[in-house]
C-alpha positions as CSV (number, residue, x, y, z in Angstrom):
1,Q,172.1,-123.4,185.8
2,Q,170.2,-121.6,187.9
3,P,168.7,-118.3,187.2
4,R,169.7,-115.7,189.6
5,P,167.2,-114.5,191.7
6,V,166.0,-111.0,191.3
7,P,167.1,-108.9,194.4
8,K,164.1,-107.1,196.1
9,R,163.5,-103.5,196.1
10,E,164.2,-101.8,198.9
11,P,161.8,-98.9,199.6
12,P,163.6,-95.4,199.7
13,K,164.6,-94.2,203.1
14,L,164.1,-90.7,203.7
15,P,166.6,-88.4,205.3
16,V,165.9,-87.1,208.7
17,E,164.1,-83.8,208.3
18,S,165.5,-80.9,210.4
19,I,163.9,-77.9,211.1
20,D,166.3,-75.7,209.1
21,A,165.5,-77.7,206.1
22,R,161.9,-77.4,206.3
23,E,162.0,-73.6,206.8
24,A,164.4,-74.0,203.8
25,G,162.0,-75.8,201.9
26,R,158.9,-73.6,202.7
27,D,160.9,-70.6,201.6
28,Y,162.0,-72.3,198.2
29,L,157.8,-73.3,197.8
30,M,156.5,-69.5,198.4
31,G,159.4,-68.3,196.3
32,R,157.7,-70.3,193.8
33,G,154.3,-68.5,194.5
34,I,153.2,-71.5,196.4
35,T,150.5,-70.3,199.9
36,M,151.4,-71.3,203.6
37,E,148.1,-72.6,203.3
38,T,149.0,-75.4,200.5
39,I,152.3,-75.7,201.9
40,E,151.1,-76.7,205.4
41,K,148.1,-79.1,204.0
42,A,150.5,-81.1,201.6
43,E,153.0,-81.4,204.8
44,K,149.7,-82.8,206.6
45,S,149.0,-85.1,204.2
46,G,152.5,-86.2,204.1
47,M,153.2,-85.3,200.3
48,V,155.6,-83.0,201.0
49,R,158.6,-83.5,203.3
50,Y,161.8,-81.9,203.4
51,A,165.7,-82.6,203.5
52,E,168.8,-81.1,203.7
53,G,168.6,-78.7,200.2
54,S,165.5,-79.8,199.1
55,V,161.7,-80.6,199.1
56,L,160.8,-84.3,198.7
57,F,157.6,-85.1,197.0
58,V,156.7,-88.5,198.3
59,G,154.2,-91.2,197.5
60,Y,153.1,-94.1,200.0
61,D,151.6,-97.5,199.3
62,R,148.1,-98.5,201.3
63,S,150.0,-99.3,204.5
64,G,151.3,-95.7,204.5
65,I,154.6,-96.9,203.9
66,V,156.8,-94.5,201.6
67,Q,157.3,-96.0,198.3
68,N,158.4,-93.1,196.0
69,A,160.1,-90.0,196.6
70,T,161.6,-87.2,194.4
71,R,163.9,-84.6,195.4
72,R,163.7,-81.4,194.4
73,A,166.5,-78.9,195.0
74,T,166.1,-75.4,196.7
75,D,169.2,-74.5,195.3
76,P,169.5,-73.0,192.0
77,Y,173.3,-73.9,192.0
78,D,172.6,-77.3,193.0
79,P,174.1,-79.4,190.1
80,V,171.4,-82.0,190.1
81,Q,167.7,-79.8,190.5
82,K,166.0,-83.2,190.0
83,R,166.2,-86.9,191.2
84,D,164.3,-90.0,192.3
85,L,165.7,-91.3,195.6
86,R,167.0,-95.1,195.3
87,G,164.1,-97.6,195.5
88,S,161.4,-95.3,194.3
89,D,159.1,-96.9,192.9
90,K,156.4,-94.9,190.3
91,R,153.7,-97.2,190.7
92,Y,152.8,-95.2,193.9
93,P,152.9,-91.4,192.7
94,P,152.8,-88.5,195.3
95,I,149.1,-87.7,196.0
96,L,147.9,-84.2,197.0
97,P,144.4,-84.9,198.3
98,G,141.5,-82.9,197.4
99,N,138.1,-83.0,195.9
100,T,137.5,-86.5,195.0
101,A,135.2,-85.7,192.0
102,K,137.6,-84.1,190.3
103,V,140.8,-85.2,189.7
104,W,143.9,-83.9,188.1
105,I,146.9,-85.6,186.8
106,V,150.2,-83.5,186.8
107,E,153.8,-84.0,185.9
108,G,155.6,-82.5,189.2
109,G,154.8,-82.0,193.0
110,A,155.2,-78.1,192.6
111,D,152.6,-78.7,189.9
112,A,149.9,-80.3,191.8
113,L,150.4,-77.6,194.9
114,A,150.4,-74.7,192.4
115,L,147.0,-76.0,191.0
116,H,145.4,-75.9,194.7
117,D,146.2,-72.3,195.0
118,M,144.9,-71.7,191.3
119,A,141.8,-73.6,192.4
120,K,141.0,-71.5,195.6
121,R,141.9,-68.1,193.9
122,S,139.2,-68.8,191.6
123,G,136.7,-69.7,194.4
124,R,136.7,-73.7,193.3
125,Q,137.2,-76.7,195.5
126,P,140.5,-77.9,195.0
127,P,140.9,-81.2,193.5
128,T,142.8,-84.3,194.0
129,V,145.9,-83.9,192.2
130,I,148.3,-87.3,191.4
131,V,151.8,-86.8,190.3
132,S,153.3,-88.9,187.4
133,G,156.5,-87.9,187.6
134,G,156.6,-87.4,183.8
135,A,154.5,-87.2,180.5
136,N,156.0,-90.8,179.5
137,V,155.2,-92.3,182.9
138,R,151.9,-94.4,182.9
139,G,153.1,-97.0,185.8
140,F,151.1,-95.1,188.2
141,L,148.1,-96.5,186.5
142,E,148.9,-99.9,187.7
143,S,148.0,-99.0,191.2
144,D,144.9,-100.1,192.7
145,H,144.8,-97.0,195.1
146,V,145.3,-94.8,192.0
147,K,142.5,-96.7,189.9
148,A,139.8,-96.3,192.7
149,I,140.6,-92.5,192.9
150,L,140.3,-92.3,189.0
151,M,137.3,-95.0,188.9
152,Q,135.3,-92.7,191.3
153,A,135.7,-89.2,189.7
154,D,133.4,-87.4,187.7
155,N,136.1,-85.6,185.6
156,V,140.2,-86.5,185.3
157,T,142.5,-84.0,183.6
158,V,146.0,-84.8,181.8
159,A,148.2,-81.1,182.4
160,G,150.3,-80.5,179.8
161,E,153.6,-78.6,179.7
162,N,155.0,-75.9,177.6
163,E,158.5,-76.8,176.5
164,K,161.5,-74.7,174.9
165,T,161.9,-76.3,171.7
166,P,159.3,-77.8,169.1
167,E,160.9,-81.4,169.3
168,V,160.6,-81.8,173.0
169,Q,157.4,-80.1,172.6
170,A,156.1,-82.8,170.2
171,R,157.7,-85.8,172.4
172,T,156.0,-84.3,175.7
173,D,152.5,-83.6,173.9
174,A,152.7,-87.4,172.7
175,G,153.2,-88.6,176.4
176,H,150.4,-86.6,177.7
177,Q,148.1,-88.0,174.9
178,K,149.2,-91.4,175.6
179,Q,148.5,-90.8,179.3
180,A,145.0,-89.3,178.7
181,E,144.2,-92.7,176.4
182,A,145.3,-94.8,179.2
183,V,143.1,-93.2,181.7
184,A,140.2,-93.2,179.5
185,E,140.9,-96.9,178.9
186,L,140.7,-97.2,182.3
187,I,137.8,-95.5,183.4
188,G,135.7,-96.3,180.3
189,R,135.3,-92.7,179.0
190,D,137.3,-89.9,177.8
191,G,139.0,-87.6,180.0
192,G,140.7,-84.1,179.4
193,I,144.1,-82.6,178.5
194,W,144.4,-79.3,179.8
195,K,147.4,-77.0,178.0
196,P,148.8,-73.7,179.3
197,K,149.1,-71.1,176.7
198,P,152.2,-70.2,175.2
199,E,152.5,-66.8,177.4
200,Q,151.6,-68.4,180.3
201,G,155.2,-70.3,180.9
202,K,155.9,-74.0,181.5
């Protein structure tokens, strides 16, 4: 009996971007406090794209081919607020370019945009930001281009998050700790974990 061949993964296909979708997506991001300057930079890098009713956070391979895309709904009543497009591979995370000496790893695309704005408000150069896709996701550390970014950085920081219950908080903290340990093993030195204060929100 011959083993069945493993079907080849087809990379995600991004929907056609309309002017209306782009404007709605920009309005959504600005409603979350992101500046237009940061939004335009993310658009130019290809990390942010738009589709009907959603913002897309996109990751590419070395050839510039889309390999990963997370859809974030712009309508608060959308029954599916967040999902990955079919064919997405977490080994190719969305990356927001910035200072290569300082690298942050965050869970979500909006977090990456917010981090750039926070840095600029503090008079600092925005860091390079890697969007992991979740506290328990470490597949992105397998990618050669991600390894190269981390190896050349002087500082790598994993961003934690505040959760609603102690149980979820414990799981999230454990996931971020494992991410930080995996990064430390990769680059040969300890990175850091930053966590917002409870009163600062998620």
